[in-house]
ZASEPA-844724 format. One record per residue (C-alpha): residue number from 0; z, y, x. Coordinates in pm, 1 decimal, always signed. Layout:
N
@pos: NUM	w: Z	v: Y	u: X;
...
This chain:
421
@pos: 0	w: +661.2	v: -803.1	u: +1380.1;
@pos: 1	w: +673.1	v: -991.6	u: +964.2;
@pos: 2	w: +381.1	v: -891.4	u: +905.5;
@pos: 3	w: +136.3	v: -893.6	u: +1282.4;
@pos: 4	w: +284.4	v: -1226.7	u: +1320.9;
@pos: 5	w: +87.6	v: -1297.9	u: +967.4;
@pos: 6	w: -219.0	v: -1108.8	u: +1085.4;
@pos: 7	w: -252.1	v: -1293.2	u: +1387.9;
@pos: 8	w: -208.6	v: -1619.4	u: +1129.1;
@pos: 9	w: -577.2	v: -1500.0	u: +960.7;
@pos: 10	w: -705.6	v: -1387.3	u: +1241.9;
@pos: 11	w: -665.2	v: -1746.4	u: +1399.0;
@pos: 12	w: -784.0	v: -1905.0	u: +1084.7;
@pos: 13	w: -1152.8	v: -2040.1	u: +1114.0;
@pos: 14	w: -1219.6	v: -2029.6	u: +792.0;
@pos: 15	w: -948.5	v: -1738.8	u: +692.2;
@pos: 16	w: -721.0	v: -2006.3	u: +521.4;
@pos: 17	w: -456.1	v: -1981.4	u: +750.9;
@pos: 18	w: -181.8	v: -2291.8	u: +643.9;
@pos: 19	w: +100.7	v: -2040.2	u: +609.0;
@pos: 20	w: +296.0	v: -1977.2	u: +252.7;
@pos: 21	w: +453.7	v: -1639.4	u: +143.5;
@pos: 22	w: +729.3	v: -1635.1	u: -19.5;
@pos: 23	w: +865.8	v: -1245.8	u: -178.2;
@pos: 24	w: +1258.0	v: -1283.0	u: -272.6;
@pos: 25	w: +1362.2	v: -1022.7	u: -525.4;
@pos: 26	w: +1699.4	v: -995.8	u: -613.0;
@pos: 27	w: +1785.1	v: -1010.0	u: -967.7;
@pos: 28	w: +1953.1	v: -680.5	u: -1150.9;
@pos: 29	w: +2118.4	v: -544.5	u: -806.1;
@pos: 30	w: +2128.2	v: -211.7	u: -921.1;
@pos: 31	w: +2458.1	v: -355.2	u: -1114.4;
@pos: 32	w: +2618.6	v: -421.4	u: -808.2;
@pos: 33	w: +2518.3	v: -56.2	u: -662.2;
@pos: 34	w: +2623.4	v: +133.3	u: -967.0;
@pos: 35	w: +3001.3	v: -112.4	u: -964.4;
@pos: 36	w: +3053.4	v: -54.1	u: -605.0;
@pos: 37	w: +2862.3	v: +145.0	u: -481.1;
@pos: 38	w: +2626.3	v: +203.7	u: -189.5;
@pos: 39	w: +2834.1	v: +109.3	u: +129.3;
@pos: 40	w: +2951.4	v: -195.6	u: -111.3;
@pos: 41	w: +2588.0	v: -276.1	u: -244.3;
@pos: 42	w: +2454.1	v: -251.5	u: +184.6;
@pos: 43	w: +2728.7	v: -478.8	u: +290.9;
@pos: 44	w: +2659.1	v: -755.3	u: +56.4;
@pos: 45	w: +2225.5	v: -672.8	u: +96.0;
@pos: 46	w: +2348.9	v: -768.2	u: +496.8;
@pos: 47	w: +2548.9	v: -1115.7	u: +380.6;
@pos: 48	w: +2253.1	v: -1132.4	u: +182.8;
@pos: 49	w: +2009.3	v: -1122.0	u: +458.3;
@pos: 50	w: +2199.8	v: -1358.0	u: +651.3;
@pos: 51	w: +2195.4	v: -1621.9	u: +402.2;
@pos: 52	w: +1830.1	v: -1577.4	u: +413.5;
@pos: 53	w: +1751.8	v: -1655.8	u: +725.1;
@pos: 54	w: +1975.7	v: -1937.3	u: +707.7;
@pos: 55	w: +1801.4	v: -2080.7	u: +432.9;
@pos: 56	w: +1472.5	v: -1986.6	u: +518.4;
@pos: 57	w: +1532.7	v: -2141.8	u: +893.5;
@pos: 58	w: +1346.4	v: -2223.4	u: +1101.0;
@pos: 59	w: +1080.3	v: -2005.4	u: +940.3;
@pos: 60	w: +1068.7	v: -1659.2	u: +961.1;
@pos: 61	w: +1229.0	v: -1398.4	u: +768.4;
@pos: 62	w: +1286.7	v: -1007.7	u: +701.3;
@pos: 63	w: +1389.8	v: -743.5	u: +491.1;
@pos: 64	w: +1092.2	v: -562.2	u: +319.0;
@pos: 65	w: +1328.7	v: -262.5	u: +195.6;
@pos: 66	w: +1593.2	v: -214.8	u: -95.1;
@pos: 67	w: +1681.1	v: -575.1	u: -223.5;
@pos: 68	w: +1320.2	v: -734.1	u: -164.2;
@pos: 69	w: +1288.9	v: -1011.0	u: +152.5;
@pos: 70	w: +996.2	v: -1191.3	u: +258.4;
@pos: 71	w: +954.4	v: -1549.0	u: +405.0;
@pos: 72	w: +697.3	v: -1648.1	u: +621.4;
@pos: 73	w: +648.5	v: -2061.0	u: +638.4;
@pos: 74	w: +393.9	v: -2183.3	u: +849.0;
@pos: 75	w: +241.6	v: -2556.0	u: +882.3;
@pos: 76	w: -26.9	v: -2771.1	u: +1068.9;
@pos: 77	w: -185.1	v: -2750.4	u: +687.8;
@pos: 78	w: -201.5	v: -2604.8	u: +351.6;
@pos: 79	w: -87.7	v: -2895.2	u: +228.5;
@pos: 80	w: +244.4	v: -2897.5	u: +373.3;
@pos: 81	w: +261.5	v: -2508.7	u: +370.0;
@pos: 82	w: +287.7	v: -2530.6	u: +26.7;
@pos: 83	w: +527.7	v: -2815.0	u: +2.4;
@pos: 84	w: +776.0	v: -2623.6	u: +244.1;
@pos: 85	w: +748.0	v: -2328.0	u: +28.5;
@pos: 86	w: +867.5	v: -2494.8	u: -301.5;
@pos: 87	w: +1162.0	v: -2666.4	u: -108.8;
@pos: 88	w: +1269.6	v: -2353.0	u: +129.9;
@pos: 89	w: +1246.6	v: -2112.4	u: -257.5;
@pos: 90	w: +1476.4	v: -2394.0	u: -403.3;
@pos: 91	w: +1735.1	v: -2332.6	u: -125.8;
@pos: 92	w: +1676.3	v: -1964.5	u: -87.6;
@pos: 93	w: +1752.3	v: -1940.8	u: -509.7;
@pos: 94	w: +2072.4	v: -2151.5	u: -434.3;
@pos: 95	w: +2185.7	v: -1990.2	u: -124.5;
@pos: 96	w: +2148.1	v: -1635.5	u: -237.0;
@pos: 97	w: +2355.4	v: -1704.6	u: -618.2;
@pos: 98	w: +2627.0	v: -1804.3	u: -399.2;
@pos: 99	w: +2952.4	v: -1674.8	u: -478.6;
@pos: 100	w: +3015.6	v: -1410.0	u: -269.6;
@pos: 101	w: +3365.4	v: -1198.0	u: -234.7;
@pos: 102	w: +3331.6	v: -794.1	u: -206.7;
@pos: 103	w: +3615.6	v: -548.5	u: -229.4;
@pos: 104	w: +3812.8	v: -808.4	u: -373.5;
@pos: 105	w: +3599.9	v: -959.8	u: -635.8;
@pos: 106	w: +3415.1	v: -1240.0	u: -675.3;
@pos: 107	w: +3063.0	v: -1182.3	u: -786.3;
@pos: 108	w: +2720.9	v: -1364.4	u: -798.6;
@pos: 109	w: +2365.7	v: -1191.7	u: -758.7;
@pos: 110	w: +2077.1	v: -1426.0	u: -895.3;
@pos: 111	w: +1723.5	v: -1400.6	u: -720.3;
@pos: 112	w: +1349.4	v: -1444.5	u: -838.4;
@pos: 113	w: +1116.3	v: -1556.1	u: -619.4;
@pos: 114	w: +668.2	v: -1566.1	u: -574.8;
@pos: 115	w: +532.4	v: -1748.8	u: -355.7;
@pos: 116	w: +183.0	v: -1753.6	u: -287.6;
@pos: 117	w: -107.6	v: -2003.8	u: -41.6;
@pos: 118	w: -419.7	v: -1842.1	u: +49.9;
@pos: 119	w: -729.2	v: -2036.1	u: -78.0;
@pos: 120	w: -1058.0	v: -1944.2	u: -20.7;
@pos: 121	w: -1040.4	v: -1667.0	u: -273.5;
@pos: 122	w: -797.9	v: -1474.2	u: -66.7;
@pos: 123	w: -971.2	v: -1238.0	u: +199.4;
@pos: 124	w: -689.0	v: -1172.0	u: +411.4;
@pos: 125	w: -278.8	v: -1111.9	u: +443.8;
@pos: 126	w: -313.0	v: -797.8	u: +176.4;
@pos: 127	w: -426.5	v: -963.6	u: -55.9;
@pos: 128	w: -196.7	v: -1295.0	u: -9.7;
@pos: 129	w: +53.1	v: -1003.0	u: -31.0;
@pos: 130	w: -37.5	v: -919.8	u: -357.3;
@pos: 131	w: -94.5	v: -1244.7	u: -532.4;
@pos: 132	w: +264.2	v: -1342.3	u: -416.3;
@pos: 133	w: +386.5	v: -996.8	u: -589.3;
@pos: 134	w: +197.2	v: -1113.9	u: -874.2;
@pos: 135	w: +411.1	v: -1449.8	u: -852.6;
@pos: 136	w: +713.7	v: -1264.1	u: -843.8;
@pos: 137	w: +579.3	v: -993.5	u: -1091.6;
@pos: 138	w: +577.4	v: -1320.2	u: -1333.2;
@pos: 139	w: +912.2	v: -1512.1	u: -1210.0;
@pos: 140	w: +1116.5	v: -1173.9	u: -1320.4;
@pos: 141	w: +963.3	v: -1173.2	u: -1653.5;
@pos: 142	w: +1082.0	v: -1518.1	u: -1707.1;
@pos: 143	w: +1420.1	v: -1428.7	u: -1642.6;
@pos: 144	w: +1692.7	v: -1467.5	u: -1383.4;
@pos: 145	w: +1720.7	v: -1738.5	u: -1075.1;
@pos: 146	w: +1323.3	v: -1797.9	u: -1150.9;
@pos: 147	w: +1003.3	v: -1956.2	u: -868.3;
@pos: 148	w: +671.0	v: -1877.5	u: -976.5;
@pos: 149	w: +354.1	v: -1969.2	u: -756.7;
@pos: 150	w: +54.7	v: -1782.6	u: -779.2;
@pos: 151	w: -255.1	v: -1996.9	u: -979.3;
@pos: 152	w: -509.1	v: -1734.6	u: -1027.6;
@pos: 153	w: -494.3	v: -1385.5	u: -1215.3;
@pos: 154	w: -580.7	v: -1415.9	u: -1567.4;
@pos: 155	w: -979.3	v: -1292.9	u: -1586.9;
@pos: 156	w: -1006.8	v: -961.2	u: -1504.7;
@pos: 157	w: -964.7	v: -689.8	u: -1770.4;
@pos: 158	w: -1230.3	v: -615.3	u: -2007.8;
@pos: 159	w: -1318.8	v: -297.7	u: -1923.8;
@pos: 160	w: -1494.6	v: -255.6	u: -2252.4;
@pos: 161	w: -1216.1	v: -338.9	u: -2490.6;
@pos: 162	w: -1038.7	v: -0.5	u: -2651.6;
@pos: 163	w: -734.9	v: -207.6	u: -2638.2;
@pos: 164	w: -712.7	v: -202.3	u: -2261.2;
@pos: 165	w: -802.7	v: +177.2	u: -2308.1;
@pos: 166	w: -551.3	v: +249.6	u: -2504.7;
@pos: 167	w: -248.6	v: +4.1	u: -2293.5;
@pos: 168	w: -371.8	v: +237.0	u: -2032.7;
@pos: 169	w: -293.8	v: +568.1	u: -2189.2;
@pos: 170	w: +32.8	v: +398.6	u: -2293.9;
@pos: 171	w: +112.0	v: +275.7	u: -1934.7;
@pos: 172	w: +108.1	v: +643.7	u: -1774.8;
@pos: 173	w: +455.9	v: +792.7	u: -1944.9;
@pos: 174	w: +630.3	v: +445.2	u: -2041.0;
@pos: 175	w: +673.7	v: +346.3	u: -1643.3;
@pos: 176	w: +421.8	v: +99.5	u: -1646.3;
@pos: 177	w: +195.5	v: +282.1	u: -1336.8;
@pos: 178	w: +356.7	v: +334.7	u: -1020.7;
@pos: 179	w: +240.9	v: +453.0	u: -645.5;
@pos: 180	w: +289.2	v: +321.1	u: -359.0;
@pos: 181	w: +243.9	v: +480.4	u: +10.3;
@pos: 182	w: +80.9	v: +301.8	u: +271.5;
@pos: 183	w: +207.9	v: +517.9	u: +592.1;
@pos: 184	w: -145.4	v: +615.6	u: +857.6;
@pos: 185	w: -4.5	v: +612.5	u: +1165.0;
@pos: 186	w: -76.2	v: +731.1	u: +1564.8;
@pos: 187	w: -240.1	v: +455.1	u: +1748.9;
@pos: 188	w: -129.0	v: +656.3	u: +2052.7;
@pos: 189	w: +244.9	v: +770.2	u: +2012.6;
@pos: 190	w: +398.7	v: +408.5	u: +1927.4;
@pos: 191	w: +262.7	v: +380.3	u: +1571.6;
@pos: 192	w: +495.1	v: +694.0	u: +1476.6;
@pos: 193	w: +376.8	v: +779.9	u: +1095.9;
@pos: 194	w: +204.8	v: +1106.0	u: +1047.1;
@pos: 195	w: +104.1	v: +1065.6	u: +640.8;
@pos: 196	w: +39.4	v: +801.5	u: +392.4;
@pos: 197	w: -178.9	v: +691.8	u: +156.6;
@pos: 198	w: -104.9	v: +705.5	u: -223.8;
@pos: 199	w: -187.0	v: +334.8	u: -393.4;
@pos: 200	w: -195.9	v: +307.1	u: -805.4;
@pos: 201	w: -91.9	v: -12.4	u: -994.1;
@pos: 202	w: +7.3	v: -101.8	u: -1320.9;
@pos: 203	w: +310.9	v: -334.4	u: -1368.2;
@pos: 204	w: +92.3	v: -503.1	u: -1701.4;
@pos: 205	w: +379.3	v: -627.9	u: -1962.8;
@pos: 206	w: +179.7	v: -955.2	u: -1976.7;
@pos: 207	w: -91.4	v: -960.3	u: -1696.0;
@pos: 208	w: +161.3	v: -857.5	u: -1398.0;
@pos: 209	w: +47.1	v: -653.4	u: -1117.1;
@pos: 210	w: -294.8	v: -478.4	u: -1151.9;
@pos: 211	w: -451.9	v: -359.9	u: -866.1;
@pos: 212	w: -611.3	v: -5.2	u: -867.6;
@pos: 213	w: -974.5	v: -145.7	u: -926.4;
@pos: 214	w: -886.2	v: -247.0	u: -1264.7;
@pos: 215	w: -750.6	v: +99.2	u: -1356.4;
@pos: 216	w: -986.4	v: +267.0	u: -1243.1;
@pos: 217	w: -1250.0	v: +40.6	u: -1427.5;
@pos: 218	w: -1134.0	v: +40.1	u: -1709.1;
@pos: 219	w: -1006.3	v: +455.6	u: -1716.8;
@pos: 220	w: -1399.8	v: +498.9	u: -1609.1;
@pos: 221	w: -1514.9	v: +338.4	u: -1912.2;
@pos: 222	w: -1290.1	v: +525.2	u: -2133.7;
@pos: 223	w: -1309.3	v: +863.5	u: -2016.3;
@pos: 224	w: -983.1	v: +814.2	u: -1869.5;
@pos: 225	w: -993.0	v: +900.2	u: -1522.9;
@pos: 226	w: -881.1	v: +1244.0	u: -1572.7;
@pos: 227	w: -598.9	v: +1206.4	u: -1708.0;
@pos: 228	w: -547.6	v: +930.2	u: -1471.5;
@pos: 229	w: -627.5	v: +1157.6	u: -1148.5;
@pos: 230	w: -384.5	v: +1370.0	u: -1295.9;
@pos: 231	w: -99.5	v: +1130.3	u: -1353.8;
@pos: 232	w: -155.6	v: +1008.9	u: -1023.3;
@pos: 233	w: -151.8	v: +1364.3	u: -846.1;
@pos: 234	w: +145.5	v: +1463.5	u: -1044.8;
@pos: 235	w: +342.8	v: +1176.2	u: -911.6;
@pos: 236	w: +267.6	v: +1213.3	u: -544.9;
@pos: 237	w: +337.3	v: +1583.3	u: -544.5;
@pos: 238	w: +675.8	v: +1452.3	u: -718.2;
@pos: 239	w: +740.4	v: +1219.8	u: -421.2;
@pos: 240	w: +694.4	v: +1466.1	u: -186.2;
@pos: 241	w: +916.4	v: +1686.7	u: -356.6;
@pos: 242	w: +1213.6	v: +1417.1	u: -386.8;
@pos: 243	w: +1187.8	v: +1395.3	u: -1.0;
@pos: 244	w: +1127.9	v: +1706.6	u: +78.8;
@pos: 245	w: +1497.3	v: +1819.0	u: -109.6;
@pos: 246	w: +1623.9	v: +1489.4	u: +76.7;
@pos: 247	w: +1512.1	v: +1690.3	u: +416.9;
@pos: 248	w: +1301.9	v: +1393.2	u: +462.5;
@pos: 249	w: +986.9	v: +1572.1	u: +489.4;
@pos: 250	w: +852.3	v: +1678.5	u: +818.2;
@pos: 251	w: +584.2	v: +1961.3	u: +938.3;
@pos: 252	w: +239.8	v: +1771.3	u: +921.1;
@pos: 253	w: +325.4	v: +1514.0	u: +722.2;
@pos: 254	w: +70.6	v: +1458.4	u: +460.7;
@pos: 255	w: +17.0	v: +1215.9	u: +133.5;
@pos: 256	w: -338.9	v: +1156.5	u: +29.8;
@pos: 257	w: -451.9	v: +1113.6	u: -315.3;
@pos: 258	w: -806.7	v: +932.7	u: -359.3;
@pos: 259	w: -985.3	v: +1054.4	u: -637.9;
@pos: 260	w: -1291.6	v: +967.6	u: -833.1;
@pos: 261	w: -1612.8	v: +1090.6	u: -721.7;
@pos: 262	w: -1665.7	v: +1201.6	u: -1143.1;
@pos: 263	w: -1343.0	v: +1374.4	u: -1119.5;
@pos: 264	w: -1394.3	v: +1491.5	u: -792.5;
@pos: 265	w: -1754.8	v: +1680.2	u: -910.6;
@pos: 266	w: -1527.3	v: +1889.9	u: -1154.0;
@pos: 267	w: -1505.2	v: +2245.4	u: -1172.8;
@pos: 268	w: -1145.5	v: +2191.9	u: -1306.9;
@pos: 269	w: -982.9	v: +1990.1	u: -1049.9;
@pos: 270	w: -859.2	v: +2274.0	u: -887.5;
@pos: 271	w: -631.5	v: +2320.1	u: -1184.8;
@pos: 272	w: -542.9	v: +1972.9	u: -1126.7;
@pos: 273	w: -399.2	v: +1996.8	u: -803.5;
@pos: 274	w: -267.2	v: +2335.5	u: -760.1;
@pos: 275	w: -51.6	v: +2203.2	u: -1157.0;
@pos: 276	w: +80.3	v: +1951.6	u: -956.9;
@pos: 277	w: +176.7	v: +2143.5	u: -675.4;
@pos: 278	w: +343.3	v: +2398.6	u: -841.3;
@pos: 279	w: +562.0	v: +2169.1	u: -1091.7;
@pos: 280	w: +666.1	v: +2018.1	u: -798.1;
@pos: 281	w: +716.5	v: +2342.0	u: -532.6;
@pos: 282	w: +559.6	v: +2183.1	u: -255.9;
@pos: 283	w: +361.9	v: +2352.7	u: +66.4;
@pos: 284	w: -6.7	v: +2269.3	u: -16.5;
@pos: 285	w: -81.2	v: +2125.4	u: +329.6;
@pos: 286	w: +165.1	v: +1818.2	u: +228.1;
@pos: 287	w: -124.2	v: +1698.6	u: -7.4;
@pos: 288	w: -441.8	v: +1560.6	u: +127.3;
@pos: 289	w: -721.9	v: +1520.0	u: -181.7;
@pos: 290	w: -1010.2	v: +1243.2	u: -40.8;
@pos: 291	w: -1301.6	v: +1115.5	u: -241.6;
@pos: 292	w: -1533.3	v: +824.2	u: -120.6;
@pos: 293	w: -1816.2	v: +881.9	u: +81.5;
@pos: 294	w: -2068.8	v: +686.3	u: -147.6;
@pos: 295	w: -1933.9	v: +945.1	u: -426.8;
@pos: 296	w: -2081.8	v: +1256.3	u: -233.2;
@pos: 297	w: -2372.1	v: +1084.0	u: -37.6;
@pos: 298	w: -2631.2	v: +1212.2	u: -280.3;
@pos: 299	w: -2436.5	v: +1556.5	u: -316.1;
@pos: 300	w: -2363.5	v: +1673.4	u: -16.6;
@pos: 301	w: -2387.1	v: +2055.1	u: -82.0;
@pos: 302	w: -2198.3	v: +2045.7	u: -398.8;
@pos: 303	w: -1916.3	v: +1790.7	u: -231.4;
@pos: 304	w: -1887.3	v: +2079.5	u: +67.6;
@pos: 305	w: -1817.8	v: +2361.1	u: -187.5;
@pos: 306	w: -1558.7	v: +2124.9	u: -357.0;
@pos: 307	w: -1392.6	v: +2037.3	u: +17.3;
@pos: 308	w: -1401.2	v: +2433.7	u: +84.2;
@pos: 309	w: -1266.0	v: +2527.1	u: -194.7;
@pos: 310	w: -989.4	v: +2269.1	u: -137.2;
@pos: 311	w: -894.7	v: +2351.8	u: +200.1;
@pos: 312	w: -906.0	v: +2741.6	u: +56.4;
@pos: 313	w: -595.1	v: +2662.4	u: -175.2;
@pos: 314	w: -438.9	v: +2521.8	u: +207.5;
@pos: 315	w: -463.8	v: +2152.9	u: +93.8;
@pos: 316	w: -626.7	v: +1877.7	u: +292.1;
@pos: 317	w: -920.5	v: +1689.0	u: +220.9;
@pos: 318	w: -1032.1	v: +1405.3	u: +366.9;
@pos: 319	w: -1333.8	v: +1172.2	u: +283.1;
@pos: 320	w: -1309.0	v: +746.6	u: +313.3;
@pos: 321	w: -1476.4	v: +474.5	u: +361.7;
@pos: 322	w: -1725.2	v: +624.4	u: +641.7;
@pos: 323	w: -1983.0	v: +392.8	u: +814.8;
@pos: 324	w: -2147.0	v: +208.9	u: +506.0;
@pos: 325	w: -2271.2	v: +497.8	u: +244.1;
@pos: 326	w: -2583.6	v: +620.7	u: +437.0;
@pos: 327	w: -2369.3	v: +963.4	u: +507.5;
@pos: 328	w: -2572.6	v: +1111.2	u: +798.0;
@pos: 329	w: -2302.9	v: +1248.6	u: +1114.5;
@pos: 330	w: -2476.3	v: +1619.8	u: +1099.0;
@pos: 331	w: -2396.2	v: +1579.5	u: +706.8;
@pos: 332	w: -2039.9	v: +1478.7	u: +775.0;
@pos: 333	w: -1972.9	v: +1723.6	u: +1010.1;
@pos: 334	w: -2111.9	v: +1967.4	u: +724.1;
@pos: 335	w: -1875.3	v: +1832.3	u: +496.8;
@pos: 336	w: -1567.8	v: +1997.1	u: +742.2;
@pos: 337	w: -1300.3	v: +1757.8	u: +647.3;
@pos: 338	w: -946.0	v: +1729.6	u: +806.9;
@pos: 339	w: -962.1	v: +1352.7	u: +797.7;
@pos: 340	w: -1301.7	v: +1084.0	u: +808.6;
@pos: 341	w: -1128.7	v: +726.8	u: +748.2;
@pos: 342	w: -1348.9	v: +422.9	u: +881.1;
@pos: 343	w: -1494.6	v: +223.6	u: +615.8;
@pos: 344	w: -1288.1	v: -159.6	u: +677.2;
@pos: 345	w: -1616.8	v: -334.0	u: +698.4;
@pos: 346	w: -1671.3	v: -82.1	u: +1005.9;
@pos: 347	w: -1353.2	v: -146.4	u: +1170.4;
@pos: 348	w: -1402.8	v: -533.0	u: +1128.3;
@pos: 349	w: -1747.6	v: -489.9	u: +1327.4;
@pos: 350	w: -1593.2	v: -320.2	u: +1598.7;
@pos: 351	w: -1452.0	v: -577.6	u: +1799.3;
@pos: 352	w: -1813.6	v: -723.5	u: +1874.8;
@pos: 353	w: -2066.0	v: -532.9	u: +1734.9;
@pos: 354	w: -2203.6	v: -257.0	u: +2004.8;
@pos: 355	w: -2393.9	v: -81.8	u: +1687.0;
@pos: 356	w: -2102.7	v: -49.7	u: +1506.3;
@pos: 357	w: -1916.3	v: +70.3	u: +1866.9;
@pos: 358	w: -2116.7	v: +322.0	u: +1913.9;
@pos: 359	w: -2138.7	v: +444.2	u: +1521.5;
@pos: 360	w: -1716.0	v: +513.0	u: +1579.4;
@pos: 361	w: -1770.0	v: +655.5	u: +1945.4;
@pos: 362	w: -2010.4	v: +951.3	u: +1832.6;
@pos: 363	w: -1793.3	v: +1017.2	u: +1535.3;
@pos: 364	w: -1476.1	v: +1036.6	u: +1723.2;
@pos: 365	w: -1673.6	v: +1238.4	u: +1966.2;
@pos: 366	w: -1781.7	v: +1481.5	u: +1700.2;
@pos: 367	w: -1440.6	v: +1507.6	u: +1544.4;
@pos: 368	w: -1255.3	v: +1589.0	u: +1812.2;
@pos: 369	w: -1458.5	v: +1916.9	u: +1864.5;
@pos: 370	w: -1400.9	v: +1975.3	u: +1527.8;
@pos: 371	w: -1039.8	v: +1889.1	u: +1454.0;
@pos: 372	w: -1140.8	v: +1595.3	u: +1271.1;
@pos: 373	w: -841.8	v: +1338.0	u: +1189.2;
@pos: 374	w: -1067.0	v: +966.9	u: +1202.0;
@pos: 375	w: -808.3	v: +686.8	u: +1129.7;
@pos: 376	w: -907.7	v: +353.4	u: +1084.0;
@pos: 377	w: -912.6	v: +204.6	u: +765.2;
@pos: 378	w: -777.2	v: -187.7	u: +740.5;
@pos: 379	w: -610.6	v: -261.4	u: +1042.2;
@pos: 380	w: -497.7	v: -634.8	u: +1072.1;
@pos: 381	w: -451.5	v: -739.5	u: +1454.6;
@pos: 382	w: -353.5	v: -602.2	u: +1754.1;
@pos: 383	w: -728.1	v: -703.1	u: +1883.2;
@pos: 384	w: -881.8	v: -473.1	u: +1645.2;
@pos: 385	w: -605.8	v: -212.8	u: +1717.7;
@pos: 386	w: -662.4	v: -289.0	u: +2083.5;
@pos: 387	w: -1043.9	v: -193.7	u: +1992.1;
@pos: 388	w: -1022.1	v: +100.7	u: +1861.9;
@pos: 389	w: -787.0	v: +280.6	u: +2081.3;
@pos: 390	w: -1033.6	v: +181.9	u: +2294.5;
@pos: 391	w: -1327.7	v: +375.7	u: +2128.1;
@pos: 392	w: -1063.7	v: +713.0	u: +2117.4;
@pos: 393	w: -956.8	v: +671.6	u: +1725.1;
@pos: 394	w: -622.0	v: +729.1	u: +1790.8;
@pos: 395	w: -502.2	v: +688.0	u: +1363.3;
@pos: 396	w: -504.2	v: +426.0	u: +1132.8;
@pos: 397	w: -331.0	v: +236.0	u: +855.2;
@pos: 398	w: -318.5	v: -128.4	u: +730.3;
@pos: 399	w: -134.5	v: -443.8	u: +708.0;
@pos: 400	w: -94.2	v: -454.7	u: +1064.4;
@pos: 401	w: +133.9	v: -166.9	u: +1037.8;
@pos: 402	w: +319.2	v: -219.6	u: +722.4;
@pos: 403	w: +296.1	v: -324.3	u: +375.3;
@pos: 404	w: +302.4	v: -59.9	u: +112.2;
@pos: 405	w: +638.9	v: +102.7	u: +79.8;
@pos: 406	w: +772.3	v: +244.4	u: -281.9;
@pos: 407	w: +869.0	v: +644.0	u: -270.3;
@pos: 408	w: +1251.2	v: +526.5	u: -147.4;
@pos: 409	w: +1142.5	v: +282.6	u: +140.8;
@pos: 410	w: +908.2	v: +565.8	u: +280.5;
@pos: 411	w: +1165.8	v: +817.8	u: +225.5;
@pos: 412	w: +1423.8	v: +638.8	u: +453.3;
@pos: 413	w: +1155.2	v: +553.7	u: +691.5;
@pos: 414	w: +1096.0	v: +960.0	u: +759.8;
@pos: 415	w: +1440.3	v: +1017.4	u: +734.0;
@pos: 416	w: +1455.3	v: +839.2	u: +1036.9;
@pos: 417	w: +1172.9	v: +915.1	u: +1198.7;
@pos: 418	w: +1068.6	v: +601.6	u: +1256.4;
@pos: 419	w: +753.2	v: +396.1	u: +1352.3;
@pos: 420	w: +568.6	v: +205.8	u: +1066.2;
């Protein structure tokens, strides 16, 4: 598996800077082919392009990620060689993809843009390297057709105090600049079968490229936009559920998790926002899971318990994120009576060689099994972590070791196949 190989490269590196390069490839204006020739013809062309990418990338590993997006992983003896090889490969890829092809008796040419990322000391793992490659790809596409961009550092963080950032975020919600991707939750004891997903928001900023959830939330919190942002995410998540349901792709028991910021979670009108989103999309309440971080409720356990209970009465699932680092005691967690508990990535990384962490996880799994709660390990990146968690009785997980976040169409196709992530 492509991303498992990348995770292993990070795990094998003593300084977390493995000698690799990640290339993301996106075809230019491929929707034009789809609309002009139809889905079947477009799929045939994608198969041809996939073969060209494999040939141009050889001996390195190439994989189609979904839709018209591909990835190449380059592994070399050192970072300098990996970086040089990435640029050479990117040029070969652009040339190979752009060569004329025949489709239904017509000769056509499709361009491609490439984003490149190489780990440095600021990259803490595969997921961040992927974000860097996505940012480079976004800048390549913004520069025109058949462009190559190497990630050379993010722009300075958004100034959360700047009113202009708040105005830009307000405009981003209705204009299509914000989008949701979905990180699958898989069953470790059933062949990594997908049982749910977590909705992740990002901002395709016209000037800055891809901006992650952390910065978005920072601006929203500073300018009293958490409520509108939460409403947008809830509405979009329910809209995606409705699309999958209408296509017959939504299985019983599947849930989509929406993380709600602490101040919004504690508001009395949260239930109205959730109900509005569900009614608008006309989906069953049980497919939606509302989540809040442990750190946001540890000082207000009783109030949080009332909110969880009210949501469960509506038929909505509830989840606690980041367990193990926020100071919540096991007895307090039991009183909250949530459907799902998510282990903090810090705790997940510690279970490989920390007996105290093992004990915390084992006690949680024992309690959860008696209460009917799901325990989900977050940030799983390696086979070793996976084995350690299964040994402790953890059945469910999400993380880069299984798949990258998927857009709504990609996740819908997985659901339709009933496939493992």
